[in-house]
PyMOL Python script that loads the backbone (N, CA, C, O; Angstrom):
from pymol import cmd

cmd.read_pdbstr("""\
ATOM      1  N   MET A   1       0.307  -6.066   2.125  1.00  0.00           N
ATOM      2  CA  MET A   1      -0.197  -6.945   3.055  1.00  0.00           C
ATOM      3  C   MET A   1      -0.104  -6.390   4.444  1.00  0.00           C
ATOM      4  O   MET A   1       0.953  -5.882   4.818  1.00  0.00           O
ATOM      5  N   GLN A   2      -1.124  -6.454   5.210  1.00  0.00           N
ATOM      6  CA  GLN A   2      -1.075  -6.118   6.594  1.00  0.00           C
ATOM      7  C   GLN A   2      -1.463  -7.105   7.504  1.00  0.00           C
ATOM      8  O   GLN A   2      -2.457  -7.783   7.241  1.00  0.00           O
ATOM      9  N   THR A   3      -0.753  -7.314   8.666  1.00  0.00           N
ATOM     10  CA  THR A   3      -1.158  -8.449   9.518  1.00  0.00           C
ATOM     11  C   THR A   3      -0.911  -7.954  11.023  1.00  0.00           C
ATOM     12  O   THR A   3      -0.236  -6.960  11.292  1.00  0.00           O
ATOM     13  N   ARG A   4      -1.490  -8.702  11.889  1.00  0.00           N
ATOM     14  CA  ARG A   4      -1.309  -8.358  13.375  1.00  0.00           C
ATOM     15  C   ARG A   4      -0.587  -9.583  14.023  1.00  0.00           C
ATOM     16  O   ARG A   4      -0.961 -10.740  13.828  1.00  0.00           O
ATOM     17  N   PHE A   5       0.407  -9.264  14.757  1.00  0.00           N
ATOM     18  CA  PHE A   5       1.204 -10.200  15.507  1.00  0.00           C
ATOM     19  C   PHE A   5       0.785 -10.038  16.981  1.00  0.00           C
ATOM     20  O   PHE A   5       0.884  -8.965  17.577  1.00  0.00           O
ATOM     21  N   ASN A   6       0.325 -11.136  17.514  1.00  0.00           N
ATOM     22  CA  ASN A   6       0.018 -11.190  19.008  1.00  0.00           C
ATOM     23  C   ASN A   6       1.123 -11.942  19.695  1.00  0.00           C
ATOM     24  O   ASN A   6       1.444 -13.060  19.291  1.00  0.00           O
ATOM     25  N   THR A   7       1.679 -11.410  20.653  1.00  0.00           N
ATOM     26  CA  THR A   7       2.797 -11.967  21.448  1.00  0.00           C
ATOM     27  C   THR A   7       2.255 -12.136  22.914  1.00  0.00           C
ATOM     28  O   THR A   7       2.004 -11.137  23.589  1.00  0.00           O
ATOM     29  N   PHE A   8       2.083 -13.373  23.388  1.00  0.00           N
ATOM     30  CA  PHE A   8       1.646 -13.553  24.792  1.00  0.00           C
ATOM     31  C   PHE A   8       2.462 -14.679  25.434  1.00  0.00           C
ATOM     32  O   PHE A   8       2.490 -15.771  24.867  1.00  0.00           O
ATOM     33  N   TYR A   9       3.084 -14.498  26.506  1.00  0.00           N
ATOM     34  CA  TYR A   9       3.652 -15.488  27.205  1.00  0.00           C
ATOM     35  C   TYR A   9       3.712 -15.158  28.679  1.00  0.00           C
ATOM     36  O   TYR A   9       3.501 -14.008  29.065  1.00  0.00           O
ATOM     37  N   SER A  10       3.994 -16.141  29.507  1.00  0.00           N
ATOM     38  CA  SER A  10       4.207 -15.891  30.997  1.00  0.00           C
ATOM     39  C   SER A  10       5.590 -16.050  31.302  1.00  0.00           C
ATOM     40  O   SER A  10       6.188 -17.017  30.830  1.00  0.00           O
ATOM     41  N   ARG A  11       6.203 -15.188  32.062  1.00  0.00           N
ATOM     42  CA  ARG A  11       7.586 -15.183  32.358  1.00  0.00           C
ATOM     43  C   ARG A  11       7.740 -15.519  33.843  1.00  0.00           C
ATOM     44  O   ARG A  11       7.712 -14.633  34.696  1.00  0.00           O
ATOM     45  N   GLY A  12       7.899 -16.785  34.131  1.00  0.00           N
ATOM     46  CA  GLY A  12       8.033 -17.183  35.544  1.00  0.00           C
ATOM     47  C   GLY A  12       6.860 -16.721  36.362  1.00  0.00           C
ATOM     48  O   GLY A  12       5.694 -16.879  36.001  1.00  0.00           O
ATOM     49  N   ALA A  13       7.249 -16.106  37.551  1.00  0.00           N
ATOM     50  CA  ALA A  13       6.184 -15.563  38.378  1.00  0.00           C
ATOM     51  C   ALA A  13       6.029 -14.179  38.143  1.00  0.00           C
ATOM     52  O   ALA A  13       5.351 -13.536  38.944  1.00  0.00           O
ATOM     53  N   GLY A  14       6.577 -13.585  37.119  1.00  0.00           N
ATOM     54  CA  GLY A  14       6.471 -12.162  36.756  1.00  0.00           C
ATOM     55  C   GLY A  14       5.151 -11.835  36.015  1.00  0.00           C
ATOM     56  O   GLY A  14       4.294 -12.698  35.830  1.00  0.00           O
ATOM     57  N   THR A  15       5.038 -10.701  35.648  1.00  0.00           N
ATOM     58  CA  THR A  15       3.859 -10.185  34.897  1.00  0.00           C
ATOM     59  C   THR A  15       3.812 -10.826  33.505  1.00  0.00           C
ATOM     60  O   THR A  15       4.843 -10.885  32.836  1.00  0.00           O
ATOM     61  N   PRO A  16       2.668 -11.300  33.057  1.00  0.00           N
ATOM     62  CA  PRO A  16       2.589 -11.931  31.643  1.00  0.00           C
ATOM     63  C   PRO A  16       2.720 -10.826  30.671  1.00  0.00           C
ATOM     64  O   PRO A  16       2.330  -9.673  30.857  1.00  0.00           O
ATOM     65  N   VAL A  17       3.283 -11.268  29.658  1.00  0.00           N
ATOM     66  CA  VAL A  17       3.536 -10.301  28.422  1.00  0.00           C
ATOM     67  C   VAL A  17       2.425 -10.530  27.525  1.00  0.00           C
ATOM     68  O   VAL A  17       2.178 -11.677  27.151  1.00  0.00           O
ATOM     69  N   ASN A  18       1.637  -9.403  27.093  1.00  0.00           N
ATOM     70  CA  ASN A  18       0.713  -9.543  26.161  1.00  0.00           C
ATOM     71  C   ASN A  18       0.705  -8.285  25.229  1.00  0.00           C
ATOM     72  O   ASN A  18       0.249  -7.204  25.602  1.00  0.00           O
ATOM     73  N   GLN A  19       1.217  -8.493  24.049  1.00  0.00           N
ATOM     74  CA  GLN A  19       1.504  -7.434  23.134  1.00  0.00           C
ATOM     75  C   GLN A  19       0.939  -7.658  21.754  1.00  0.00           C
ATOM     76  O   GLN A  19       0.992  -8.770  21.229  1.00  0.00           O
ATOM     77  N   SER A  20       0.414  -6.638  21.177  1.00  0.00           N
ATOM     78  CA  SER A  20      -0.156  -6.743  19.884  1.00  0.00           C
ATOM     79  C   SER A  20       0.377  -5.625  18.939  1.00  0.00           C
ATOM     80  O   SER A  20       0.427  -4.456  19.324  1.00  0.00           O
ATOM     81  N   ASP A  21       0.769  -6.001  17.716  1.00  0.00           N
ATOM     82  CA  ASP A  21       1.481  -5.131  16.862  1.00  0.00           C
ATOM     83  C   ASP A  21       0.911  -5.351  15.462  1.00  0.00           C
ATOM     84  O   ASP A  21       0.581  -6.472  15.077  1.00  0.00           O
ATOM     85  N   ASN A  22       0.803  -4.256  14.714  1.00  0.00           N
ATOM     86  CA  ASN A  22       0.362  -4.362  13.242  1.00  0.00           C
ATOM     87  C   ASN A  22       1.546  -4.044  12.383  1.00  0.00           C
ATOM     88  O   ASN A  22       2.249  -3.064  12.633  1.00  0.00           O
ATOM     89  N   PHE A  23       1.780  -4.829  11.399  1.00  0.00           N
ATOM     90  CA  PHE A  23       2.902  -4.637  10.426  1.00  0.00           C
ATOM     91  C   PHE A  23       2.414  -4.678   9.027  1.00  0.00           C
ATOM     92  O   PHE A  23       1.489  -5.426   8.708  1.00  0.00           O
ATOM     93  N   ASP A  24       3.046  -3.850   8.131  1.00  0.00           N
ATOM     94  CA  ASP A  24       2.792  -3.928   6.734  1.00  0.00           C
ATOM     95  C   ASP A  24       3.950  -4.879   6.109  1.00  0.00           C
ATOM     96  O   ASP A  24       5.029  -5.012   6.687  1.00  0.00           O
ATOM     97  N   GLY A  25       3.676  -5.470   5.001  1.00  0.00           N
ATOM     98  CA  GLY A  25       4.596  -6.265   4.365  1.00  0.00           C
ATOM     99  C   GLY A  25       4.424  -6.299   2.852  1.00  0.00           C
ATOM    100  O   GLY A  25       3.355  -5.964   2.343  1.00  0.00           O
ATOM    101  N   THR A  26       5.410  -6.680   2.168  1.00  0.00           N
ATOM    102  CA  THR A  26       5.315  -6.811   0.717  1.00  0.00           C
ATOM    103  C   THR A  26       5.212  -8.269   0.346  1.00  0.00           C
ATOM    104  O   THR A  26       6.000  -9.071   0.847  1.00  0.00           O
ATOM    105  N   ARG A  27       4.237  -8.673  -0.549  1.00  0.00           N
ATOM    106  CA  ARG A  27       4.021 -10.004  -1.007  1.00  0.00           C
ATOM    107  C   ARG A  27       4.339 -10.118  -2.384  1.00  0.00           C
ATOM    108  O   ARG A  27       3.889  -9.304  -3.191  1.00  0.00           O
ATOM    109  N   VAL A  28       5.121 -11.116  -2.746  1.00  0.00           N
ATOM    110  CA  VAL A  28       5.366 -11.436  -4.181  1.00  0.00           C
ATOM    111  C   VAL A  28       5.038 -12.944  -4.374  1.00  0.00           C
ATOM    112  O   VAL A  28       5.194 -13.740  -3.448  1.00  0.00           O
ATOM    113  N   GLY A  29       4.579 -13.317  -5.599  1.00  0.00           N
ATOM    114  CA  GLY A  29       4.253 -14.594  -5.720  1.00  0.00           C
ATOM    115  C   GLY A  29       4.030 -14.931  -7.240  1.00  0.00           C
ATOM    116  O   GLY A  29       4.179 -14.067  -8.104  1.00  0.00           O
ATOM    117  N   LEU A  30       3.678 -16.187  -7.520  1.00  0.00           N
ATOM    118  CA  LEU A  30       3.520 -16.595  -8.946  1.00  0.00           C
ATOM    119  C   LEU A  30       2.556 -17.834  -8.929  1.00  0.00           C
ATOM    120  O   LEU A  30       2.444 -18.555  -7.938  1.00  0.00           O
ATOM    121  N   GLY A  31       1.933 -18.008  -9.990  1.00  0.00           N
ATOM    122  CA  GLY A  31       0.953 -19.151 -10.079  1.00  0.00           C
ATOM    123  C   GLY A  31       0.780 -19.552 -11.503  1.00  0.00           C
ATOM    124  O   GLY A  31       1.159 -18.863 -12.450  1.00  0.00           O
ATOM    125  N   ALA A  32       0.167 -20.743 -11.604  1.00  0.00           N
ATOM    126  CA  ALA A  32      -0.168 -21.301 -12.899  1.00  0.00           C
ATOM    127  C   ALA A  32      -1.506 -22.151 -12.852  1.00  0.00           C
ATOM    128  O   ALA A  32      -1.874 -22.795 -11.870  1.00  0.00           O
ATOM    129  N   GLU A  33      -2.109 -22.067 -13.934  1.00  0.00           N
ATOM    130  CA  GLU A  33      -3.328 -22.859 -14.155  1.00  0.00           C
ATOM    131  C   GLU A  33      -3.143 -23.835 -15.355  1.00  0.00           C
ATOM    132  O   GLU A  33      -2.873 -23.358 -16.458  1.00  0.00           O
ATOM    133  N   ILE A  34      -3.262 -25.043 -15.205  1.00  0.00           N
ATOM    134  CA  ILE A  34      -3.027 -26.034 -16.149  1.00  0.00           C
ATOM    135  C   ILE A  34      -4.304 -26.850 -16.504  1.00  0.00           C
ATOM    136  O   ILE A  34      -4.878 -27.420 -15.577  1.00  0.00           O
ATOM    137  N   PRO A  35      -4.773 -26.949 -17.708  1.00  0.00           N
ATOM    138  CA  PRO A  35      -5.981 -27.741 -18.037  1.00  0.00           C
ATOM    139  C   PRO A  35      -5.651 -29.175 -17.784  1.00  0.00           C
ATOM    140  O   PRO A  35      -4.587 -29.667 -18.159  1.00  0.00           O
ATOM    141  N   ALA A  36      -6.637 -29.886 -17.100  1.00  0.00           N
ATOM    142  CA  ALA A  36      -6.502 -31.349 -16.973  1.00  0.00           C
ATOM    143  C   ALA A  36      -7.398 -32.094 -17.869  1.00  0.00           C
ATOM    144  O   ALA A  36      -7.087 -33.226 -18.240  1.00  0.00           O
ATOM    145  N   SER A  37      -8.559 -31.493 -18.264  1.00  0.00           N
ATOM    146  CA  SER A  37      -9.412 -32.031 -19.296  1.00  0.00           C
ATOM    147  C   SER A  37     -10.237 -30.814 -19.811  1.00  0.00           C
ATOM    148  O   SER A  37      -9.937 -29.648 -19.553  1.00  0.00           O
ATOM    149  N   ARG A  38     -11.287 -31.188 -20.550  1.00  0.00           N
ATOM    150  CA  ARG A  38     -12.176 -30.072 -21.190  1.00  0.00           C
ATOM    151  C   ARG A  38     -12.637 -29.078 -20.167  1.00  0.00           C
ATOM    152  O   ARG A  38     -12.525 -27.870 -20.378  1.00  0.00           O
ATOM    153  N   ASN A  39     -13.159 -29.563 -19.051  1.00  0.00           N
ATOM    154  CA  ASN A  39     -13.760 -28.711 -18.000  1.00  0.00           C
ATOM    155  C   ASN A  39     -12.946 -28.592 -16.702  1.00  0.00           C
ATOM    156  O   ASN A  39     -13.250 -27.700 -15.910  1.00  0.00           O
ATOM    157  N   THR A  40     -12.004 -29.368 -16.451  1.00  0.00           N
ATOM    158  CA  THR A  40     -11.175 -29.266 -15.186  1.00  0.00           C
ATOM    159  C   THR A  40      -9.827 -28.726 -15.392  1.00  0.00           C
ATOM    160  O   THR A  40      -9.283 -28.772 -16.495  1.00  0.00           O
ATOM    161  N   PHE A  41      -9.255 -28.193 -14.307  1.00  0.00           N
ATOM    162  CA  PHE A  41      -7.973 -27.519 -14.322  1.00  0.00           C
ATOM    163  C   PHE A  41      -7.321 -27.792 -12.986  1.00  0.00           C
ATOM    164  O   PHE A  41      -7.965 -28.058 -11.971  1.00  0.00           O
ATOM    165  N   VAL A  42      -6.042 -27.713 -13.044  1.00  0.00           N
ATOM    166  CA  VAL A  42      -5.198 -27.754 -11.764  1.00  0.00           C
ATOM    167  C   VAL A  42      -4.590 -26.319 -11.582  1.00  0.00           C
ATOM    168  O   VAL A  42      -4.064 -25.734 -12.529  1.00  0.00           O
ATOM    169  N   ARG A  43      -4.680 -25.783 -10.342  1.00  0.00           N
ATOM    170  CA  ARG A  43      -4.253 -24.525 -10.072  1.00  0.00           C
ATOM    171  C   ARG A  43      -3.171 -24.612  -9.091  1.00  0.00           C
ATOM    172  O   ARG A  43      -3.333 -25.335  -8.108  1.00  0.00           O
ATOM    173  N   MET A  44      -1.990 -23.897  -9.262  1.00  0.00           N
ATOM    174  CA  MET A  44      -0.898 -23.909  -8.310  1.00  0.00           C
ATOM    175  C   MET A  44      -0.398 -22.490  -8.109  1.00  0.00           C
ATOM    176  O   MET A  44      -0.293 -21.738  -9.078  1.00  0.00           O
ATOM    177  N   ASP A  45      -0.079 -22.095  -6.845  1.00  0.00           N
ATOM    178  CA  ASP A  45       0.519 -20.809  -6.508  1.00  0.00           C
ATOM    179  C   ASP A  45       1.355 -20.864  -5.351  1.00  0.00           C
ATOM    180  O   ASP A  45       1.210 -21.695  -4.454  1.00  0.00           O
ATOM    181  N   TYR A  46       2.304 -19.901  -5.377  1.00  0.00           N
ATOM    182  CA  TYR A  46       3.214 -19.750  -4.324  1.00  0.00           C
ATOM    183  C   TYR A  46       3.392 -18.261  -3.980  1.00  0.00           C
ATOM    184  O   TYR A  46       3.466 -17.461  -4.912  1.00  0.00           O
ATOM    185  N   SER A  47       3.463 -17.845  -2.741  1.00  0.00           N
ATOM    186  CA  SER A  47       3.705 -16.518  -2.455  1.00  0.00           C
ATOM    187  C   SER A  47       4.678 -16.398  -1.269  1.00  0.00           C
ATOM    188  O   SER A  47       4.802 -17.337  -0.482  1.00  0.00           O
ATOM    189  N   TYR A  48       5.349 -15.288  -1.138  1.00  0.00           N
ATOM    190  CA  TYR A  48       6.273 -15.032  -0.061  1.00  0.00           C
ATOM    191  C   TYR A  48       6.012 -13.588   0.429  1.00  0.00           C
ATOM    192  O   TYR A  48       5.853 -12.698  -0.407  1.00  0.00           O
ATOM    193  N   THR A  49       5.964 -13.321   1.766  1.00  0.00           N
ATOM    194  CA  THR A  49       5.662 -12.053   2.325  1.00  0.00           C
ATOM    195  C   THR A  49       6.739 -11.729   3.287  1.00  0.00           C
ATOM    196  O   THR A  49       7.059 -12.550   4.147  1.00  0.00           O
ATOM    197  N   ARG A  50       7.309 -10.585   3.187  1.00  0.00           N
ATOM    198  CA  ARG A  50       8.377 -10.083   4.051  1.00  0.00           C
ATOM    199  C   ARG A  50       7.813  -8.768   4.688  1.00  0.00           C
ATOM    200  O   ARG A  50       7.490  -7.779   4.030  1.00  0.00           O
ATOM    201  N   TYR A  51       7.737  -8.875   6.014  1.00  0.00           N
ATOM    202  CA  TYR A  51       7.180  -7.757   6.813  1.00  0.00           C
ATOM    203  C   TYR A  51       8.278  -6.723   6.985  1.00  0.00           C
ATOM    204  O   TYR A  51       9.446  -7.043   7.210  1.00  0.00           O
ATOM    205  N   ASN A  52       7.845  -5.436   6.867  1.00  0.00           N
ATOM    206  CA  ASN A  52       8.803  -4.382   6.818  1.00  0.00           C
ATOM    207  C   ASN A  52       9.642  -4.093   8.085  1.00  0.00           C
ATOM    208  O   ASN A  52      10.817  -3.732   8.023  1.00  0.00           O
ATOM    209  N   ASP A  53       8.935  -4.283   9.284  1.00  0.00           N
ATOM    210  CA  ASP A  53       9.654  -3.998  10.528  1.00  0.00           C
ATOM    211  C   ASP A  53       9.751  -5.320  11.308  1.00  0.00           C
ATOM    212  O   ASP A  53       8.994  -6.267  11.097  1.00  0.00           O
ATOM    213  N   ALA A  54      10.728  -5.320  12.219  1.00  0.00           N
ATOM    214  CA  ALA A  54      10.942  -6.451  13.079  1.00  0.00           C
ATOM    215  C   ALA A  54      10.301  -6.127  14.364  1.00  0.00           C
ATOM    216  O   ALA A  54      10.407  -5.019  14.889  1.00  0.00           O
ATOM    217  N   LEU A  55       9.624  -7.124  14.873  1.00  0.00           N
ATOM    218  CA  LEU A  55       8.853  -7.057  16.126  1.00  0.00           C
ATOM    219  C   LEU A  55       9.801  -7.190  17.380  1.00  0.00           C
ATOM    220  O   LEU A  55      10.513  -8.188  17.491  1.00  0.00           O
ATOM    221  N   THR A  56       9.811  -6.253  18.259  1.00  0.00           N
ATOM    222  CA  THR A  56      10.626  -6.262  19.392  1.00  0.00           C
ATOM    223  C   THR A  56       9.640  -6.390  20.675  1.00  0.00           C
ATOM    224  O   THR A  56       8.678  -5.638  20.830  1.00  0.00           O
ATOM    225  N   VAL A  57       9.956  -7.336  21.497  1.00  0.00           N
ATOM    226  CA  VAL A  57       9.158  -7.545  22.739  1.00  0.00           C
ATOM    227  C   VAL A  57      10.085  -7.124  23.847  1.00  0.00           C
ATOM    228  O   VAL A  57      11.203  -7.633  23.927  1.00  0.00           O
ATOM    229  N   SER A  58       9.674  -6.224  24.697  1.00  0.00           N
ATOM    230  CA  SER A  58      10.471  -5.830  25.921  1.00  0.00           C
ATOM    231  C   SER A  58       9.532  -5.457  26.945  1.00  0.00           C
ATOM    232  O   SER A  58       9.080  -4.314  27.016  1.00  0.00           O
ATOM    233  N   PRO A  59       9.196  -6.457  27.805  1.00  0.00           N
ATOM    234  CA  PRO A  59       8.273  -6.226  28.944  1.00  0.00           C
ATOM    235  C   PRO A  59       8.986  -5.278  29.889  1.00  0.00           C
ATOM    236  O   PRO A  59      10.212  -5.183  29.952  1.00  0.00           O
ATOM    237  N   SER A  60       8.175  -4.624  30.574  1.00  0.00           N
ATOM    238  CA  SER A  60       8.619  -3.638  31.646  1.00  0.00           C
ATOM    239  C   SER A  60       8.757  -4.306  32.935  1.00  0.00           C
ATOM    240  O   SER A  60       7.863  -4.233  33.779  1.00  0.00           O
ATOM    241  N   GLN A  61       9.889  -4.985  33.133  1.00  0.00           N
ATOM    242  CA  GLN A  61      10.237  -5.659  34.334  1.00  0.00           C
ATOM    243  C   GLN A  61      11.693  -5.296  34.654  1.00  0.00           C
ATOM    244  O   GLN A  61      12.471  -4.861  33.804  1.00  0.00           O
ATOM    245  N   PRO A  62      12.004  -5.506  35.946  1.00  0.00           N
ATOM    246  CA  PRO A  62      13.437  -5.145  36.307  1.00  0.00           C
ATOM    247  C   PRO A  62      14.405  -5.891  35.475  1.00  0.00           C
ATOM    248  O   PRO A  62      15.415  -5.314  35.073  1.00  0.00           O
ATOM    249  N   THR A  63      14.170  -7.156  35.181  1.00  0.00           N
ATOM    250  CA  THR A  63      15.122  -7.989  34.353  1.00  0.00           C
ATOM    251  C   THR A  63      14.371  -8.361  33.166  1.00  0.00           C
ATOM    252  O   THR A  63      14.091  -9.553  33.036  1.00  0.00           O
ATOM    253  N   ALA A  64      14.025  -7.585  32.338  1.00  0.00           N
ATOM    254  CA  ALA A  64      13.282  -7.786  31.209  1.00  0.00           C
ATOM    255  C   ALA A  64      13.934  -8.603  30.058  1.00  0.00           C
ATOM    256  O   ALA A  64      15.102  -8.411  29.722  1.00  0.00           O
ATOM    257  N   ASP A  65      13.093  -9.558  29.446  1.00  0.00           N
ATOM    258  CA  ASP A  65      13.598 -10.208  28.213  1.00  0.00           C
ATOM    259  C   ASP A  65      13.375  -9.324  27.125  1.00  0.00           C
ATOM    260  O   ASP A  65      12.284  -8.770  26.993  1.00  0.00           O
ATOM    261  N   ILE A  66      14.418  -9.122  26.249  1.00  0.00           N
ATOM    262  CA  ILE A  66      14.304  -8.401  25.042  1.00  0.00           C
ATOM    263  C   ILE A  66      14.483  -9.361  23.898  1.00  0.00           C
ATOM    264  O   ILE A  66      15.556  -9.915  23.661  1.00  0.00           O
ATOM    265  N   MET A  67      13.358  -9.538  23.183  1.00  0.00           N
ATOM    266  CA  MET A  67      13.343 -10.429  22.011  1.00  0.00           C
ATOM    267  C   MET A  67      13.075  -9.736  20.742  1.00  0.00           C
ATOM    268  O   MET A  67      12.323  -8.763  20.713  1.00  0.00           O
ATOM    269  N   ARG A  68      13.686 -10.217  19.640  1.00  0.00           N
ATOM    270  CA  ARG A  68      13.386  -9.554  18.381  1.00  0.00           C
ATOM    271  C   ARG A  68      13.039 -10.585  17.349  1.00  0.00           C
ATOM    272  O   ARG A  68      13.789 -11.551  17.208  1.00  0.00           O
ATOM    273  N   PHE A  69      11.953 -10.452  16.613  1.00  0.00           N
ATOM    274  CA  PHE A  69      11.426 -11.319  15.712  1.00  0.00           C
ATOM    275  C   PHE A  69      11.479 -10.713  14.247  1.00  0.00           C
ATOM    276  O   PHE A  69      10.990  -9.599  14.063  1.00  0.00           O
ATOM    277  N   ASP A  70      12.007 -11.351  13.293  1.00  0.00           N
ATOM    278  CA  ASP A  70      12.053 -10.828  11.900  1.00  0.00           C
ATOM    279  C   ASP A  70      11.174 -11.849  11.119  1.00  0.00           C
ATOM    280  O   ASP A  70      11.557 -12.977  10.809  1.00  0.00           O
ATOM    281  N   ASN A  71       9.929 -11.313  10.833  1.00  0.00           N
ATOM    282  CA  ASN A  71       8.817 -12.152  10.340  1.00  0.00           C
ATOM    283  C   ASN A  71       8.690 -12.165   8.822  1.00  0.00           C
ATOM    284  O   ASN A  71       8.717 -11.143   8.136  1.00  0.00           O
ATOM    285  N   THR A  72       8.558 -13.320   8.383  1.00  0.00           N
ATOM    286  CA  THR A  72       8.277 -13.661   6.952  1.00  0.00           C
ATOM    287  C   THR A  72       7.141 -14.816   6.854  1.00  0.00           C
ATOM    288  O   THR A  72       6.923 -15.546   7.821  1.00  0.00           O
ATOM    289  N   GLU A  73       6.498 -14.930   5.750  1.00  0.00           N
ATOM    290  CA  GLU A  73       5.536 -15.961   5.562  1.00  0.00           C
ATOM    291  C   GLU A  73       5.618 -16.459   4.188  1.00  0.00           C
ATOM    292  O   GLU A  73       5.836 -15.690   3.252  1.00  0.00           O
ATOM    293  N   THR A  74       5.448 -17.758   4.028  1.00  0.00           N
ATOM    294  CA  THR A  74       5.353 -18.429   2.786  1.00  0.00           C
ATOM    295  C   THR A  74       4.086 -19.235   2.659  1.00  0.00           C
ATOM    296  O   THR A  74       3.544 -19.737   3.643  1.00  0.00           O
ATOM    297  N   LEU A  75       3.623 -19.351   1.436  1.00  0.00           N
ATOM    298  CA  LEU A  75       2.254 -20.009   1.215  1.00  0.00           C
ATOM    299  C   LEU A  75       2.288 -20.625  -0.114  1.00  0.00           C
ATOM    300  O   LEU A  75       2.547 -19.997  -1.140  1.00  0.00           O
ATOM    301  N   ALA A  76       1.987 -22.025  -0.052  1.00  0.00           N
ATOM    302  CA  ALA A  76       1.924 -22.689  -1.332  1.00  0.00           C
ATOM    303  C   ALA A  76       0.601 -23.445  -1.305  1.00  0.00           C
ATOM    304  O   ALA A  76       0.205 -24.084  -0.330  1.00  0.00           O
ATOM    305  N   ARG A  77      -0.080 -23.309  -2.519  1.00  0.00           N
ATOM    306  CA  ARG A  77      -1.450 -23.954  -2.568  1.00  0.00           C
ATOM    307  C   ARG A  77      -1.550 -24.612  -3.933  1.00  0.00           C
ATOM    308  O   ARG A  77      -1.051 -24.159  -4.962  1.00  0.00           O
ATOM    309  N   LEU A  78      -2.272 -25.767  -3.821  1.00  0.00           N
ATOM    310  CA  LEU A  78      -2.618 -26.573  -4.943  1.00  0.00           C
ATOM    311  C   LEU A  78      -4.084 -26.760  -4.997  1.00  0.00           C
ATOM    312  O   LEU A  78      -4.656 -27.003  -3.934  1.00  0.00           O
ATOM    313  N   GLY A  79      -4.828 -26.672  -6.180  1.00  0.00           N
ATOM    314  CA  GLY A  79      -6.243 -26.826  -6.211  1.00  0.00           C
ATOM    315  C   GLY A  79      -6.708 -27.476  -7.500  1.00  0.00           C
ATOM    316  O   GLY A  79      -6.018 -27.479  -8.519  1.00  0.00           O
ATOM    317  N   LEU A  80      -7.815 -27.984  -7.414  1.00  0.00           N
ATOM    318  CA  LEU A  80      -8.505 -28.617  -8.604  1.00  0.00           C
ATOM    319  C   LEU A  80      -9.804 -27.918  -8.803  1.00  0.00           C
ATOM    320  O   LEU A  80     -10.610 -27.833  -7.875  1.00  0.00           O
ATOM    321  N   GLY A  81     -10.052 -27.382 -10.055  1.00  0.00           N
ATOM    322  CA  GLY A  81     -11.190 -26.699 -10.321  1.00  0.00           C
ATOM    323  C   GLY A  81     -12.020 -27.339 -11.504  1.00  0.00           C
ATOM    324  O   GLY A  81     -11.549 -28.199 -12.250  1.00  0.00           O
ATOM    325  N   TYR A  82     -13.293 -26.837 -11.599  1.00  0.00           N
ATOM    326  CA  TYR A  82     -14.146 -27.371 -12.611  1.00  0.00           C
ATOM    327  C   TYR A  82     -14.924 -26.093 -13.186  1.00  0.00           C
ATOM    328  O   TYR A  82     -15.396 -25.250 -12.423  1.00  0.00           O
ATOM    329  N   ARG A  83     -15.016 -26.013 -14.433  1.00  0.00           N
ATOM    330  CA  ARG A  83     -15.741 -24.926 -15.189  1.00  0.00           C
ATOM    331  C   ARG A  83     -17.047 -25.476 -15.719  1.00  0.00           C
ATOM    332  O   ARG A  83     -16.997 -26.459 -16.457  1.00  0.00           O
ATOM    333  N   PHE A  84     -18.138 -24.966 -15.431  1.00  0.00           N
ATOM    334  CA  PHE A  84     -19.426 -25.319 -15.848  1.00  0.00           C
ATOM    335  C   PHE A  84     -19.736 -24.801 -17.277  1.00  0.00           C
ATOM    336  O   PHE A  84     -20.831 -25.029 -17.791  1.00  0.00           O
TER     337      PHE A  84
END
""", "prot")
cmd.dss("prot")
cmd.show_as("cartoon", "prot")
cmd.util.cbc("prot")
cmd.orient("prot")
């Protein structure tokens, strides 16, 4: 999994911070499809993504804020389907 993290904020009267970073991550998940009738089914799945690197924001200012983000993502979905 690869995604882009955009960090944008304004720090008081200082220079705005606008940073873009790409990170790779590992996604694991599981899912199931359960018949509801002859042609319909219910589908459920869950996934978890852990990005390999932590994002560090350090704007170039005399009193810079240094922030570190450890990014993860979870996704749960539920759906109803019909087979023709």
